[in-house]
N, CA, C and O atoms as a GROMACS GRO file, in nm:
protein
  276
    1UNK      N    1   0.086  -0.115   0.000
    1UNK     CA    2   0.000   0.000   0.000
    1UNK      C    3   0.093   0.123   0.000
    1UNK      O    4   0.177   0.137   0.088
    2UNK      N    5   0.077   0.208  -0.097
    2UNK     CA    6   0.165   0.325  -0.116
    2UNK      C    7   0.099   0.450  -0.060
    2UNK      O    8  -0.019   0.474  -0.085
    3UNK      N    9   0.173   0.530   0.015
    3UNK     CA   10   0.125   0.659   0.068
    3UNK      C   11   0.240   0.758   0.063
    3UNK      O   12   0.357   0.719   0.066
    4UNK      N   13   0.207   0.887   0.054
    4UNK     CA   14   0.307   0.991   0.052
    4UNK      C   15   0.290   1.087   0.172
    4UNK      O   16   0.180   1.109   0.221
    5UNK      N   17   0.405   1.142   0.215
    5UNK     CA   18   0.406   1.247   0.315
    5UNK      C   19   0.476   1.369   0.254
    5UNK      O   20   0.594   1.364   0.222
    6UNK      N   21   0.402   1.477   0.240
    6UNK     CA   22   0.455   1.604   0.184
    6UNK      C   23   0.420   1.713   0.280
    6UNK      O   24   0.302   1.730   0.314
    7UNK      N   25   0.518   1.790   0.327
    7UNK     CA   26   0.489   1.900   0.417
    7UNK      C   27   0.466   2.033   0.346
    7UNK      O   28   0.420   2.130   0.408
    8UNK      N   29   0.498   2.038   0.218
    8UNK     CA   30   0.478   2.157   0.136
    8UNK      C   31   0.562   2.275   0.178
    8UNK      O   32   0.531   2.388   0.141
    9UNK      N   33   0.668   2.252   0.255
    9UNK     CA   34   0.761   2.358   0.294
    9UNK      C   35   0.885   2.341   0.209
    9UNK      O   36   0.943   2.232   0.202
   10UNK      N   37   0.927   2.449   0.144
   10UNK     CA   38   1.044   2.441   0.059
   10UNK      C   39   1.168   2.398   0.140
   10UNK      O   40   1.191   2.449   0.250
   11UNK      N   41   1.244   2.306   0.085
   11UNK     CA   42   1.363   2.255   0.157
   11UNK      C   43   1.333   2.136   0.243
   11UNK      O   44   1.426   2.074   0.295
   12UNK      N   45   1.206   2.101   0.260
   12UNK     CA   46   1.172   1.984   0.341
   12UNK      C   47   1.173   1.860   0.252
   12UNK      O   48   1.190   1.869   0.131
   13UNK      N   49   1.154   1.745   0.313
   13UNK     CA   50   1.158   1.617   0.241
   13UNK      C   51   1.016   1.570   0.208
   13UNK      O   52   0.919   1.603   0.276
   14UNK      N   53   1.010   1.494   0.105
   14UNK     CA   54   0.889   1.420   0.066
   14UNK      C   55   0.920   1.275   0.087
   14UNK      O   56   1.024   1.227   0.041
   15UNK      N   57   0.834   1.203   0.156
   15UNK     CA   58   0.850   1.061   0.178
   15UNK      C   59   0.749   0.982   0.100
   15UNK      O   60   0.629   1.009   0.108
   16UNK      N   61   0.796   0.884   0.024
   16UNK     CA   62   0.707   0.788  -0.038
   16UNK      C   63   0.722   0.661   0.040
   16UNK      O   64   0.833   0.609   0.055
   17UNK      N   65   0.609   0.607   0.090
   17UNK     CA   66   0.612   0.491   0.180
   17UNK      C   67   0.528   0.380   0.123
   17UNK      O   68   0.423   0.403   0.062
   18UNK      N   69   0.575   0.258   0.143
   18UNK     CA   70   0.500   0.140   0.108
   18UNK      C   71   0.483   0.058   0.233
   18UNK      O   72   0.581   0.018   0.297
   19UNK      N   73   0.356   0.031   0.270
   19UNK     CA   74   0.324  -0.044   0.392
   19UNK      C   75   0.264  -0.179   0.355
   19UNK      O   76   0.196  -0.192   0.254
   20UNK      N   77   0.291  -0.280   0.438
   20UNK     CA   78   0.226  -0.408   0.427
   20UNK      C   79   0.075  -0.386   0.453
   20UNK      O   80   0.037  -0.329   0.555
   21UNK      N   81  -0.009  -0.432   0.360
   21UNK     CA   82  -0.152  -0.402   0.370
   21UNK      C   83  -0.217  -0.457   0.497
   21UNK      O   84  -0.297  -0.388   0.561
   22UNK      N   85  -0.182  -0.581   0.534
   22UNK     CA   86  -0.241  -0.643   0.654
   22UNK      C   87  -0.200  -0.566   0.781
   22UNK      O   88  -0.281  -0.541   0.870
   23UNK      N   89  -0.075  -0.529   0.786
   23UNK     CA   90  -0.028  -0.453   0.906
   23UNK      C   91  -0.088  -0.312   0.906
   23UNK      O   92  -0.119  -0.258   1.013
   24UNK      N   93  -0.103  -0.252   0.788
   24UNK     CA   94  -0.164  -0.121   0.781
   24UNK      C   95  -0.310  -0.126   0.834
   24UNK      O   96  -0.353  -0.036   0.905
   25UNK      N   97  -0.382  -0.230   0.799
   25UNK     CA   98  -0.519  -0.245   0.847
   25UNK      C   99  -0.522  -0.265   0.997
   25UNK      O  100  -0.611  -0.214   1.064
   26UNK      N  101  -0.424  -0.341   1.051
   26UNK     CA  102  -0.414  -0.358   1.197
   26UNK      C  103  -0.392  -0.222   1.267
   26UNK      O  104  -0.454  -0.193   1.368
   27UNK      N  105  -0.303  -0.143   1.212
   27UNK     CA  106  -0.277  -0.009   1.266
   27UNK      C  107  -0.402   0.074   1.263
   27UNK      O  108  -0.437   0.137   1.363
   28UNK      N  109  -0.470   0.075   1.150
   28UNK     CA  110  -0.592   0.156   1.137
   28UNK      C  111  -0.699   0.113   1.235
   28UNK      O  112  -0.768   0.196   1.295
   29UNK      N  113  -0.712  -0.021   1.252
   29UNK     CA  114  -0.812  -0.075   1.348
   29UNK      C  115  -0.776  -0.032   1.488
   29UNK      O  116  -0.865   0.003   1.566
   30UNK      N  117  -0.646  -0.034   1.524
   30UNK     CA  118  -0.605   0.006   1.660
   30UNK      C  119  -0.631   0.155   1.685
   30UNK      O  120  -0.644   0.198   1.799
   31UNK      N  121  -0.639   0.230   1.580
   31UNK     CA  122  -0.666   0.376   1.591
   31UNK      C  123  -0.813   0.406   1.584
   31UNK      O  124  -0.853   0.522   1.583
   32UNK      N  125  -0.895   0.300   1.578
   32UNK     CA  126  -1.041   0.317   1.575
   32UNK      C  127  -1.097   0.341   1.436
   32UNK      O  128  -1.210   0.388   1.421
   33UNK      N  129  -1.019   0.308   1.334
   33UNK     CA  130  -1.065   0.327   1.197
   33UNK      C  131  -1.100   0.190   1.140
   33UNK      O  132  -1.012   0.107   1.115
   34UNK      N  133  -1.231   0.167   1.120
   34UNK     CA  134  -1.274   0.034   1.074
   34UNK      C  135  -1.295   0.030   0.923
   34UNK      O  136  -1.288  -0.078   0.864
   35UNK      N  137  -1.321   0.142   0.861
   35UNK     CA  138  -1.341   0.142   0.716
   35UNK      C  139  -1.215   0.196   0.650
   35UNK      O  140  -1.203   0.316   0.627
   36UNK      N  141  -1.121   0.108   0.621
   36UNK     CA  142  -0.990   0.152   0.570
   36UNK      C  143  -0.999   0.206   0.429
   36UNK      O  144  -0.919   0.292   0.391
   37UNK      N  145  -1.092   0.159   0.349
   37UNK     CA  146  -1.107   0.213   0.213
   37UNK      C  147  -1.150   0.360   0.218
   37UNK      O  148  -1.099   0.444   0.144
   38UNK      N  149  -1.244   0.391   0.307
   38UNK     CA  150  -1.288   0.530   0.325
   38UNK      C  151  -1.174   0.614   0.376
   38UNK      O  152  -1.156   0.727   0.332
   39UNK      N  153  -1.093   0.561   0.471
   39UNK     CA  154  -0.978   0.633   0.523
   39UNK      C  155  -0.880   0.667   0.410
   39UNK      O  156  -0.834   0.780   0.400
   40UNK      N  157  -0.848   0.568   0.326
   40UNK     CA  158  -0.751   0.593   0.219
   40UNK      C  159  -0.804   0.692   0.119
   40UNK      O  160  -0.727   0.766   0.057
   41UNK      N  161  -0.932   0.694   0.103
   41UNK     CA  162  -0.995   0.790   0.007
   41UNK      C  163  -0.981   0.933   0.060
   41UNK      O  164  -0.971   1.026  -0.020
   42UNK      N  165  -0.979   0.951   0.192
   42UNK     CA  166  -0.980   1.083   0.254
   42UNK      C  167  -0.848   1.123   0.322
   42UNK      O  168  -0.837   1.232   0.378
   43UNK      N  169  -0.748   1.035   0.316
   43UNK     CA  170  -0.629   1.059   0.395
   43UNK      C  171  -0.551   1.183   0.344
   43UNK      O  172  -0.566   1.227   0.231
   44UNK      N  173  -0.466   1.237   0.435
   44UNK     CA  174  -0.376   1.346   0.400
   44UNK      C  175  -0.238   1.316   0.455
   44UNK      O  176  -0.218   1.210   0.515
   45UNK      N  177  -0.142   1.406   0.435
   45UNK     CA  178  -0.005   1.382   0.474
   45UNK      C  179   0.011   1.353   0.622
   45UNK      O  180   0.094   1.272   0.660
   46UNK      N  181  -0.068   1.420   0.707
   46UNK     CA  182  -0.057   1.396   0.851
   46UNK      C  183  -0.090   1.251   0.885
   46UNK      O  184  -0.031   1.192   0.976
   47UNK      N  185  -0.186   1.196   0.810
   47UNK     CA  186  -0.222   1.054   0.835
   47UNK      C  187  -0.106   0.962   0.803
   47UNK      O  188  -0.080   0.865   0.875
   48UNK      N  189  -0.034   0.993   0.694
   48UNK     CA  190   0.084   0.913   0.657
   48UNK      C  191   0.188   0.917   0.765
   48UNK      O  192   0.245   0.814   0.799
   49UNK      N  193   0.213   1.036   0.821
   49UNK     CA  194   0.311   1.051   0.926
   49UNK      C  195   0.268   0.971   1.052
   49UNK      O  196   0.350   0.907   1.118
   50UNK      N  197   0.140   0.977   1.082
   50UNK     CA  198   0.088   0.902   1.196
   50UNK      C  199   0.110   0.748   1.178
   50UNK      O  200   0.148   0.678   1.271
   51UNK      N  201   0.083   0.702   1.057
   51UNK     CA  202   0.103   0.558   1.025
   51UNK      C  203   0.250   0.521   1.032
   51UNK      O  204   0.284   0.416   1.086
   52UNK      N  205   0.336   0.605   0.979
   52UNK     CA  206   0.480   0.582   0.987
   52UNK      C  207   0.522   0.568   1.132
   52UNK      O  208   0.598   0.477   1.167
   53UNK      N  209   0.474   0.658   1.219
   53UNK     CA  210   0.511   0.655   1.359
   53UNK      C  211   0.459   0.525   1.426
   53UNK      O  212   0.528   0.466   1.508
   54UNK      N  213   0.338   0.482   1.391
   54UNK     CA  214   0.282   0.359   1.450
   54UNK      C  215   0.364   0.238   1.407
   54UNK      O  216   0.392   0.151   1.489
   55UNK      N  217   0.403   0.232   1.280
   55UNK     CA  218   0.484   0.121   1.233
   55UNK      C  219   0.620   0.118   1.305
   55UNK      O  220   0.666   0.012   1.347
   56UNK      N  221   0.682   0.233   1.320
   56UNK     CA  222   0.810   0.242   1.389
   56UNK      C  223   0.795   0.205   1.535
   56UNK      O  224   0.883   0.137   1.589
   57UNK      N  225   0.687   0.247   1.601
   57UNK     CA  226   0.664   0.216   1.741
   57UNK      C  227   0.651   0.065   1.760
   57UNK      O  228   0.697   0.010   1.861
   58UNK      N  229   0.588  -0.001   1.666
   58UNK     CA  230   0.568  -0.147   1.675
   58UNK      C  231   0.690  -0.227   1.626
   58UNK      O  232   0.693  -0.349   1.640
   59UNK      N  233   0.787  -0.159   1.568
   59UNK     CA  234   0.903  -0.227   1.516
   59UNK      C  235   0.880  -0.297   1.383
   59UNK      O  236   0.954  -0.388   1.344
   60UNK      N  237   0.777  -0.252   1.315
   60UNK     CA  238   0.746  -0.309   1.183
   60UNK      C  239   0.818  -0.231   1.075
   60UNK      O  240   0.824  -0.108   1.080
   61UNK      N  241   0.870  -0.301   0.980
   61UNK     CA  242   0.944  -0.238   0.871
   61UNK      C  243   0.850  -0.196   0.759
   61UNK      O  244   0.748  -0.260   0.734
   62UNK      N  245   0.885  -0.087   0.693
   62UNK     CA  246   0.815  -0.043   0.574
   62UNK      C  247   0.918   0.025   0.486
   62UNK      O  248   1.021   0.072   0.534
   63UNK      N  249   0.890   0.029   0.358
   63UNK     CA  250   0.984   0.091   0.264
   63UNK      C  251   0.955   0.240   0.260
   63UNK      O  252   0.841   0.283   0.244
   64UNK      N  253   1.062   0.319   0.274
   64UNK     CA  254   1.047   0.463   0.276
   64UNK      C  255   1.158   0.526   0.186
   64UNK      O  256   1.277   0.508   0.211
   65UNK      N  257   1.116   0.596   0.085
   65UNK     CA  258   1.210   0.670  -0.001
   65UNK      C  259   1.196   0.820   0.030
   65UNK      O  260   1.085   0.873   0.042
   66UNK      N  261   1.308   0.886   0.042
   66UNK     CA  262   1.311   1.029   0.066
   66UNK      C  263   1.341   1.103  -0.065
   66UNK      O  264   1.438   1.072  -0.134
   67UNK      N  265   1.259   1.200  -0.096
   67UNK     CA  266   1.277   1.282  -0.212
   67UNK      C  267   1.286   1.428  -0.165
   67UNK      O  268   1.210   1.470  -0.078
   68UNK      N  269   1.378   1.504  -0.224
   68UNK     CA  270   1.388   1.647  -0.187
   68UNK      C  271   1.272   1.725  -0.252
   68UNK      O  272   1.235   1.702  -0.366
   69UNK      N  273   1.220   1.816  -0.176
   69UNK     CA  274   1.107   1.899  -0.225
   69UNK      C  275   1.159   2.030  -0.276
   69UNK      O  276   1.081   2.113  -0.322
   0.00000   0.00000   0.00000
């Protein structure tokens, strides 16, 4: 599952992240989000950062590429 984090501040980084779908759904469920398709339809960059933090807190790996903005 691919998601992006963009802060829209010049000189900041853009992160492109790929998460394991099953683990992503577990994280969303733990945050009280039961309709993950609706979440993905409405998500924003803050949501991506929150998910990155949850994966890191749990020690789960995900692919993250950093691009300069």
